[in-house]
Backbone bond lengths (Angstrom), bond angles and torsions (degrees), N, CA, C in turn:
res aa  C-N    CA-C-N  psi(-1)  N-CA   C-N-CA  omega(-1)  CA-C   N-CA-C  phi
1 M - - - 1.489 - - 1.535 106.98 -
2 E 1.368 111.51 127.73 1.469 115.11 -179.49 1.495 114.05 -76.11
3 V 1.362 113.87 154.74 1.453 118.34 -178.26 1.543 113.81 -58.92
4 H 1.372 114.77 -40.11 1.451 118.27 -174.78 1.565 111.86 -67.32
5 T 1.334 113.34 -23.62 1.480 115.39 175.56 1.516 113.16 -74.44
6 I 1.347 116.75 -39.86 1.487 119.47 174.99 1.529 108.35 -63.86
7 R 1.306 115.55 -41.71 1.479 114.58 -178.88 1.487 112.86 -61.43
8 T 1.350 116.18 -39.78 1.431 121.88 179.28 1.598 110.84 -59.62
9 L 1.337 114.51 -43.13 1.432 118.45 -179.68 1.531 107.59 -62.87
10 L 1.310 117.78 -42.44 1.489 119.40 178.37 1.454 112.17 -64.46
11 D 1.334 120.21 -34.12 1.476 124.03 177.48 1.550 108.42 -65.55
12 I 1.331 115.45 -43.43 1.498 118.25 -178.38 1.503 108.20 -60.07
13 K 1.306 114.84 -48.74 1.488 121.76 -173.92 1.492 109.10 -61.04
14 A 1.294 120.63 -49.42 1.435 127.32 -177.87 1.544 113.04 -65.75
15 M 1.316 114.73 -47.57 1.525 117.56 -174.19 1.516 113.15 -78.71
16 Q 1.275 116.55 -18.34 1.495 118.74 173.77 1.507 110.60 -67.10
17 S 1.362 112.99 -31.62 1.509 119.54 177.80 1.501 110.95 -76.43
18 L 1.339 116.00 -35.99 1.450 121.00 -170.69 1.520 115.73 -100.04
19 G 1.355 115.90 -16.98 1.495 120.72 -169.66 1.543 112.39 -80.35
20 A 1.304 120.77 -21.34 1.438 119.06 -174.07 1.488 110.72 -126.35
21 V 1.381 114.73 144.22 1.473 121.20 177.50 1.509 111.47 -74.21
22 K 1.284 116.19 -36.57 1.394 122.79 -172.43 1.580 108.67 -77.00
23 S 1.324 115.45 143.51 1.485 119.06 -179.32 1.530 105.93 -82.39
24 F 1.291 114.68 137.60 1.523 120.14 178.28 1.523 105.84 -138.17
25 S 1.279 116.61 63.64 1.471 120.71 -174.43 1.526 113.33 -57.82
26 D 1.332 115.65 -45.52 1.443 120.49 -174.54 1.548 108.35 -62.12
27 E 1.348 115.87 -43.45 1.443 115.66 -176.32 1.538 110.47 -75.33
28 N 1.317 117.12 -30.09 1.411 121.46 179.36 1.541 111.30 -69.50
29 T 1.329 112.75 -36.03 1.494 120.14 177.27 1.526 109.93 -60.69
30 A 1.370 114.61 -46.04 1.455 122.11 -178.25 1.433 109.59 -63.11
31 S 1.380 120.06 -46.44 1.488 121.09 -177.83 1.508 108.70 -71.14
32 S 1.330 119.83 -31.31 1.424 117.63 -179.51 1.507 111.63 -66.63
33 S 1.348 116.78 -40.39 1.447 122.90 177.22 1.528 109.33 -55.76
34 I 1.338 118.47 -50.44 1.478 121.35 178.97 1.498 110.66 -62.25
35 F 1.312 117.10 -45.09 1.483 121.00 -175.42 1.469 108.46 -62.94
36 N 1.341 116.97 -48.40 1.510 119.94 -178.29 1.533 113.15 -61.48
37 S 1.310 112.48 -34.89 1.460 119.50 -178.69 1.554 106.22 -67.15
38 I 1.269 117.03 -51.93 1.470 120.55 -178.23 1.508 112.22 -61.18
39 L 1.317 117.42 -48.06 1.428 126.11 -179.12 1.540 109.18 -59.63
40 G 1.339 116.50 -40.00 1.446 119.03 179.30 1.518 110.36 -63.83
41 E 1.296 114.06 -40.41 1.440 119.36 -178.45 1.557 110.86 -63.93
42 V 1.396 113.56 -40.36 1.457 119.71 -177.65 1.512 109.87 -65.54
43 L 1.288 116.62 -43.84 1.484 122.49 -174.58 1.521 112.90 -79.45
44 G 1.327 116.87 -33.39 1.430 118.29 -169.38 1.537 113.82 -108.35
45 N 1.268 117.42 0.80 1.441 119.13 -176.34 1.567 109.74 -125.50
46 N 1.337 116.72 123.12 1.459 118.13 -177.63 1.554 112.35 -86.58
47 S 1.289 114.75 -6.03 1.475 115.78 -179.51 1.496 111.28 -82.32
48 V 1.348 115.03 107.76 1.425 119.93 -176.41 1.568 112.43 -65.75
49 S 1.334 114.83 -41.23 1.473 115.61 177.85 1.510 115.94 -62.87
50 Q 1.339 115.73 -36.94 1.477 123.24 -179.82 1.527 109.54 -66.38
51 T 1.378 114.40 -45.45 1.439 119.86 -179.38 1.542 111.04 -62.96
52 S 1.338 111.38 -47.96 1.468 117.04 -173.72 1.529 108.83 -63.62
53 T 1.310 116.47 -39.73 1.489 118.24 -178.73 1.536 111.10 -64.04
54 T 1.334 115.30 -41.98 1.465 121.71 177.60 1.548 108.03 -64.48
55 L 1.245 118.65 -46.49 1.526 121.31 179.52 1.471 111.58 -55.88
56 I 1.355 115.39 -50.43 1.437 122.37 -179.70 1.507 111.19 -58.40
57 D 1.338 118.83 -40.60 1.384 121.86 -179.09 1.529 112.09 -67.82
58 K 1.391 116.25 -35.07 1.439 119.66 177.34 1.554 110.73 -70.62
59 L 1.272 116.52 -40.42 1.516 122.24 -171.55 1.555 112.71 -81.00
60 T 1.327 115.27 -12.82 1.459 115.46 177.97 1.570 106.39 -81.13
61 K 1.290 117.26 -8.63 1.469 119.46 171.11 1.589 104.49 -129.46
62 P 1.378 115.85 79.00 1.426 119.51 -170.55 1.551 114.42 -83.07
63 E 1.315 119.61 11.41 1.451 118.67 -177.06 1.509 115.34 -55.49
64 G 1.365 115.80 -34.14 1.385 119.25 179.73 1.497 117.00 -70.17
65 L 1.304 114.70 -21.28 1.436 121.87 179.59 1.544 113.30 -92.71
66 L 1.281 120.97 -14.18 1.421 125.62 -179.36 1.490 112.57 -107.79
67 Y 1.241 117.89 126.28 1.462 123.32 178.52 1.572 108.19 -74.06
68 S 1.321 117.09 130.44 1.399 120.27 -177.83 1.546 115.24 -121.02
69 G 1.344 113.99 21.57 1.503 121.51 178.10 1.471 111.70 -76.97
70 N 1.370 115.30 -169.65 1.486 119.72 -174.54 1.500 111.30 -89.05
71 Q 1.270 122.54 -11.24 1.445 124.72 -175.67 1.498 111.06 -93.41
72 P 1.384 121.32 147.37 1.399 122.02 178.40 1.531 114.49 -65.56
73 V 1.285 117.91 136.46 1.489 121.35 178.77 1.473 108.37 -129.70
74 F 1.353 116.72 141.00 1.410 123.61 175.34 1.564 111.48 -75.43
75 H 1.324 117.75 129.53 1.470 120.90 176.96 1.584 104.14 -121.59
76 P 1.308 113.90 124.46 1.453 118.20 -178.69 1.543 109.63 -60.69
77 S 1.391 115.76 139.60 1.397 120.58 -175.56 1.590 112.60 -63.35
78 S 1.339 113.99 -28.67 1.394 120.72 179.72 1.534 113.75 -67.31
79 L 1.301 114.98 -15.36 1.491 120.75 179.61 1.557 107.05 -63.55
80 S 1.419 117.59 -37.24 1.432 116.45 -179.46 1.457 112.57 -67.37
81 D 1.343 119.55 -28.99 1.394 121.07 178.67 1.560 112.06 -67.64
82 I 1.335 114.95 -39.63 1.443 118.84 177.63 1.527 112.31 -65.14
83 L 1.314 114.72 -48.35 1.464 120.45 -179.35 1.571 109.40 -62.57
84 A 1.330 117.18 -41.06 1.433 117.06 178.78 1.551 116.54 -65.86
85 T 1.402 111.08 -30.41 1.476 118.61 177.03 1.492 111.93 -73.78
86 T 1.352 117.40 -40.02 1.441 119.56 -175.17 1.519 113.25 -89.62
87 K 1.294 114.85 -18.72 1.487 119.17 177.73 1.481 111.77 -143.05
88 P 1.410 118.72 84.51 1.406 124.12 -169.71 1.510 112.28 -49.82
89 N 1.314 116.39 138.82 1.501 121.47 175.90 1.472 114.84 68.07
90 A 1.411 117.22 10.82 1.457 119.81 -179.41 1.428 110.23 -68.90
91 I 1.327 122.25 -39.09 1.438 128.54 175.75 1.478 110.22 -122.62
92 S 1.261 118.44 121.51 1.468 124.62 -177.55 1.502 110.34 -154.89
93 N 1.345 115.91 127.90 1.493 117.78 176.45 1.534 107.81 -116.68
94 N 1.309 117.34 10.89 1.437 119.03 179.89 1.552 111.41 -84.16
95 T 1.334 114.09 125.18 1.506 117.10 176.84 1.526 107.16 -121.21
96 H 1.297 117.12 117.42 1.424 122.86 -179.11 1.531 111.33 -88.39
97 S 1.304 117.91 151.91 1.379 124.45 -178.86 1.574 113.38 -55.24
98 T 1.362 111.02 -33.55 1.523 115.51 -179.14 1.527 108.04 -67.96
99 H 1.369 118.27 -29.90 1.490 119.56 -179.23 1.594 105.48 -73.98
100 L 1.330 116.36 -42.76 1.484 119.60 178.65 1.471 107.26 -60.52
101 N 1.340 120.17 -45.41 1.483 121.48 -179.47 1.483 110.71 -58.49
102 S 1.365 118.47 -44.01 1.438 120.25 -177.95 1.533 114.67 -60.59
103 D 1.319 117.33 -23.23 1.469 122.99 177.98 1.514 110.11 -65.22
104 Y 1.377 119.19 -28.57 1.456 121.02 -178.52 1.478 114.14 -117.21
105 T 1.344 116.55 19.64 1.520 121.48 -178.11 1.464 113.66 -54.98
106 S 1.357 115.49 -51.48 1.412 119.66 -176.42 1.490 114.64 -67.97
107 I 1.372 116.76 -32.54 1.511 119.54 175.25 1.525 110.48 -68.44
108 I 1.332 116.01 -41.51 1.445 120.38 -179.14 1.565 108.27 -63.97
109 K 1.283 114.94 -43.22 1.496 120.91 -179.99 1.520 112.09 -56.27
110 Q 1.337 111.71 -48.78 1.478 118.99 -179.92 1.512 113.61 -62.63
111 A 1.355 115.11 -41.32 1.453 120.94 179.38 1.531 111.61 -66.37
112 A 1.341 113.87 -39.93 1.459 120.77 -178.82 1.520 111.49 -64.52
113 E 1.345 113.84 -40.50 1.467 118.31 177.61 1.507 113.06 -69.84
114 K 1.339 115.81 -36.04 1.502 120.66 -176.04 1.526 106.54 -69.36
115 F 1.297 119.89 -42.98 1.545 121.00 -175.51 1.504 114.75 -108.54
116 N 1.307 115.14 17.47 1.507 119.48 173.28 1.509 109.59 53.68
117 L 1.323 116.76 57.51 1.427 125.87 176.24 1.493 115.01 -120.77
118 P 1.324 125.62 149.22 1.395 121.60 170.93 1.515 110.60 -68.82
119 E 1.273 114.98 134.59 1.503 120.19 176.96 1.545 111.93 -54.42
120 K 1.343 115.40 -39.13 1.432 122.06 -178.90 1.508 111.88 -62.83
121 L 1.310 115.73 -35.43 1.507 120.65 -179.96 1.523 110.53 -65.69
122 I 1.356 113.83 -44.08 1.503 117.26 179.44 1.533 109.97 -66.45
123 S 1.348 116.57 -38.82 1.458 120.11 178.87 1.522 112.08 -61.82
124 A 1.344 111.83 -42.65 1.485 120.15 -179.80 1.573 112.35 -62.92
125 V 1.232 116.34 -37.80 1.409 122.20 179.45 1.540 109.61 -69.71
126 I 1.364 115.14 -42.47 1.491 118.26 175.62 1.503 112.80 -63.94
127 K 1.284 114.86 -41.70 1.502 121.01 177.75 1.486 110.52 -57.57
128 T 1.323 117.92 -45.47 1.412 122.22 -177.37 1.513 113.75 -74.23
129 E 1.360 116.60 -39.63 1.440 121.12 -178.19 1.468 112.45 -71.71
130 S 1.335 119.72 -48.25 1.499 121.30 -168.81 1.531 111.99 -135.64
131 N 1.303 117.78 1.39 1.537 119.64 -172.02 1.486 112.37 48.92
132 F 1.369 117.22 38.90 1.442 124.79 175.40 1.582 112.99 64.05
133 K 1.350 114.17 29.27 1.443 119.12 176.32 1.552 108.40 -106.55
134 N 1.373 111.98 112.13 1.451 117.25 -169.68 1.555 114.11 -68.98
135 S 1.266 118.73 -23.71 1.515 120.80 -172.63 1.491 113.77 -97.52
136 V 1.364 119.04 10.38 1.389 123.96 -178.59 1.586 112.35 -69.26
137 V 1.329 112.34 135.00 1.516 118.96 172.85 1.541 107.18 -128.32
138 S 1.234 117.10 124.61 1.488 123.29 -179.69 1.548 110.42 -75.04
139 R 1.372 113.22 167.08 1.511 116.96 175.59 1.525 111.64 -63.28
140 S 1.303 117.51 -26.76 1.396 117.06 179.72 1.539 114.98 -89.37
141 G 1.313 113.77 -0.68 1.528 119.55 174.53 1.531 112.93 101.79
142 A 1.285 119.39 3.41 1.438 121.33 178.50 1.578 110.24 -68.48
143 E 1.309 115.03 140.87 1.480 117.61 -168.79 1.561 113.40 -122.72
144 G 1.314 116.29 147.07 1.456 121.01 163.37 1.519 113.34 81.45
145 L 1.331 113.69 -168.66 1.439 122.60 -174.09 1.526 114.18 -56.67
146 M 1.346 112.30 -47.46 1.491 114.16 -177.02 1.512 112.24 -105.03
147 Q 1.389 114.98 16.20 1.484 121.89 171.60 1.500 113.05 52.44
148 L 1.325 114.29 64.34 1.481 119.51 -179.32 1.540 107.16 -91.09
149 M 1.356 113.67 134.57 1.486 117.36 173.86 1.555 107.83 -74.80
150 P 1.359 117.92 143.15 1.435 121.52 -178.70 1.526 112.88 -47.04
151 G 1.335 121.05 -46.10 1.414 121.08 179.25 1.564 113.53 -64.46
152 T 1.294 115.90 -38.68 1.464 120.36 179.22 1.559 108.19 -70.02
153 A 1.334 118.93 -42.23 1.423 122.92 176.99 1.522 109.65 -55.58
154 K 1.294 117.73 -47.75 1.441 122.26 -177.49 1.507 110.13 -62.36
155 F 1.298 116.77 -41.23 1.508 124.25 178.46 1.551 108.08 -60.56
156 L 1.356 117.11 -38.98 1.442 120.32 -176.87 1.555 115.04 -85.31
157 G 1.382 113.52 0.86 1.450 118.21 -179.47 1.498 117.01 81.30
158 V 1.364 113.76 17.78 1.475 120.65 179.65 1.526 107.31 -90.15
159 K 1.342 113.73 118.07 1.538 118.46 -178.71 1.503 110.74 -92.23
160 D 1.328 117.76 -24.40 1.500 121.68 -177.41 1.493 107.41 -135.56
161 S 1.281 124.13 101.18 1.435 126.76 -177.63 1.511 112.53 -69.45
162 F 1.335 116.59 -15.75 1.455 120.21 178.62 1.494 113.77 -95.15
163 D 1.340 117.05 3.89 1.419 122.91 168.99 1.552 108.82 -87.68
164 P 1.353 117.22 114.18 1.453 118.91 -175.54 1.511 116.72 -49.35
165 V 1.375 113.26 -43.12 1.482 114.12 -176.52 1.553 109.76 -68.18
166 Q 1.271 118.56 -42.89 1.482 117.67 -179.00 1.474 111.29 -66.27
167 N 1.418 117.36 -40.15 1.450 119.90 -173.00 1.539 110.82 -71.77
168 I 1.337 118.41 -39.80 1.472 121.85 178.85 1.534 108.95 -69.48
169 T 1.341 116.70 -41.96 1.423 119.33 -179.29 1.502 109.62 -64.27
170 G 1.315 117.19 -46.27 1.462 121.58 178.89 1.546 114.48 -62.53
171 G 1.301 115.18 -40.40 1.437 121.85 179.82 1.557 110.73 -70.83
172 A 1.294 116.81 -35.86 1.491 118.35 176.47 1.508 110.67 -69.69
173 K 1.371 116.23 -38.85 1.492 118.66 177.22 1.489 112.47 -60.17
174 Y 1.369 114.61 -42.24 1.474 118.63 -177.58 1.554 110.20 -68.69
175 L 1.377 113.12 -36.21 1.477 116.62 179.45 1.550 109.90 -64.66
176 R 1.341 116.84 -40.99 1.423 121.97 177.12 1.486 110.13 -60.34
177 Q 1.347 118.57 -43.74 1.471 122.93 179.91 1.569 109.33 -58.56
178 M 1.375 113.19 -43.63 1.486 113.95 -177.51 1.535 111.09 -69.25
179 L 1.301 117.20 -32.90 1.489 119.27 178.15 1.524 108.33 -66.24
180 N 1.347 117.99 -42.65 1.428 120.60 -178.10 1.570 109.07 -63.64
181 Q 1.295 114.19 -40.99 1.500 120.65 -175.00 1.544 112.25 -65.59
182 F 1.368 113.70 -32.11 1.457 118.19 -174.42 1.544 109.81 -113.20
183 G 1.253 118.54 33.59 1.529 121.68 169.63 1.504 111.34 64.78
184 G 1.305 120.12 30.85 1.508 120.60 177.46 1.479 112.85 75.42
185 D 1.307 121.23 9.15 1.465 124.03 178.07 1.509 109.58 -75.66
186 T 1.351 118.01 107.82 1.415 122.74 -174.76 1.598 111.79 -59.62
187 K 1.333 113.09 -42.37 1.518 114.20 -175.46 1.532 108.93 -66.55
188 L 1.263 117.87 -40.04 1.518 121.64 -178.63 1.544 109.25 -67.99
189 A 1.376 115.25 -39.67 1.479 119.37 -177.93 1.556 109.58 -64.25
190 L 1.363 113.43 -40.62 1.432 119.11 179.88 1.555 112.45 -68.75
191 A 1.349 115.92 -36.77 1.435 120.94 177.04 1.600 108.60 -63.41
192 A 1.357 113.44 -45.28 1.401 121.48 178.66 1.551 110.30 -62.06
193 Y 1.270 118.54 -41.41 1.469 122.27 174.79 1.511 111.32 -57.64
194 N 1.278 119.15 -38.44 1.462 123.68 -179.34 1.466 116.31 -83.89
195 A 1.328 115.16 -46.05 1.488 118.23 -175.40 1.539 114.96 -109.95
196 G 1.264 115.07 -3.05 1.437 119.39 178.14 1.531 112.41 96.51
197 P 1.329 118.97 142.88 1.470 120.33 -176.18 1.505 113.09 -64.93
198 G 1.383 119.60 -28.52 1.385 120.71 175.23 1.540 118.04 -58.80
199 N 1.341 115.16 -37.78 1.463 120.36 177.06 1.482 110.96 -71.58
200 V 1.344 118.62 -34.12 1.480 118.87 178.72 1.471 110.93 -67.35
201 K 1.322 119.35 -38.27 1.473 126.26 178.40 1.517 108.61 -69.76
202 K 1.338 117.41 -39.53 1.453 120.76 -176.97 1.517 111.17 -64.99
203 Y 1.338 116.94 -40.82 1.435 117.94 -176.30 1.492 111.51 -98.80
204 G 1.347 120.85 -0.35 1.424 122.73 173.93 1.521 113.12 69.60
205 G 1.393 114.15 31.82 1.501 119.17 -178.47 1.512 108.25 157.35
206 I 1.249 118.09 -159.64 1.495 121.45 176.31 1.457 110.02 -62.67
207 P 1.333 116.37 122.78 1.476 119.26 -179.72 1.523 113.28 -58.50
208 P 1.349 118.54 152.02 1.451 118.13 -178.22 1.489 114.66 -80.57
209 F 1.315 117.84 44.67 1.423 123.29 -179.39 1.524 108.13 -100.68
210 K 1.294 117.43 128.03 1.475 120.83 -179.61 1.550 111.68 -56.10
211 E 1.285 115.54 -43.26 1.491 121.42 178.42 1.535 111.33 -58.28
212 T 1.297 117.45 -45.32 1.474 121.95 -179.20 1.492 110.01 -67.41
213 K 1.338 117.56 -48.26 1.462 120.65 -179.95 1.489 109.52 -57.63
214 D 1.313 118.06 -47.32 1.532 122.52 179.91 1.469 110.32 -60.60
215 Y 1.339 114.34 -41.19 1.539 119.36 -178.69 1.525 111.35 -62.53
216 V 1.279 116.06 -45.15 1.479 120.33 -178.70 1.504 110.77 -62.10
217 Q 1.351 117.02 -42.00 1.471 121.36 -178.40 1.542 111.56 -72.18
218 K 1.301 116.21 -31.98 1.475 118.92 178.88 1.578 108.73 -69.53
219 V 1.299 116.55 -45.78 1.483 117.51 -176.57 1.531 108.19 -66.83
220 L 1.337 117.83 -40.67 1.466 119.44 177.37 1.523 110.67 -64.82
221 G 1.312 118.04 -33.49 1.444 120.36 175.82 1.554 113.59 -64.46
222 H 1.323 115.19 -41.86 1.436 118.01 176.41 1.523 112.20 -70.97
223 L 1.319 116.44 -32.21 1.391 122.04 -178.06 1.552 111.64 -66.92
224 N 1.341 112.76 -38.43 1.479 118.66 -178.89 1.465 114.73 -91.57
225 S 1.347 119.58 -3.43 1.480 122.11 -177.14 1.530 110.22 -75.57
């Protein structure tokens, strides 16, 4: 048994008593029983394997060690390490873009089929525009997954830009319009999506705006990754 594990158990025991104003004697009694049992095994048993096995068995059901009342209670940060070690994936705050993408897979698929677009192109635009965060609002007022400006959203028939179905459907529709307008040229369509079709026509290609140039490269990077 490692020293930091024993220390964590002592932290749990001490802070459960000090961390909350409300009395929770029943919960405290239960956690004390588990704590005393584990501590007794650590101090009185020289068999590492037996102690570790018992500890793992206790901590895979950590309800007795965590206060669940209404008052705030301090939980040592090292507790997450123990729980993660004894019960993989039990505590995880990491959300990967692939998981975010999977939340909208069916919507993207339907929009791609409806407007004859590659699913990966729609996903690449969403990744670049909002990183799959549905509640994002830009400084210029663009909203939602595909960052639709309110005027553009209204033109596309989108009533709620924070509704994933409406937003992705509207964004895909606009992307298809830009592709049609610029002869299927993906780079020009993306530039128009970002800076407006008027600017693409005005400059006869991708506008000389750093933001637009960077935008096109980012989308293409996600598209080809």
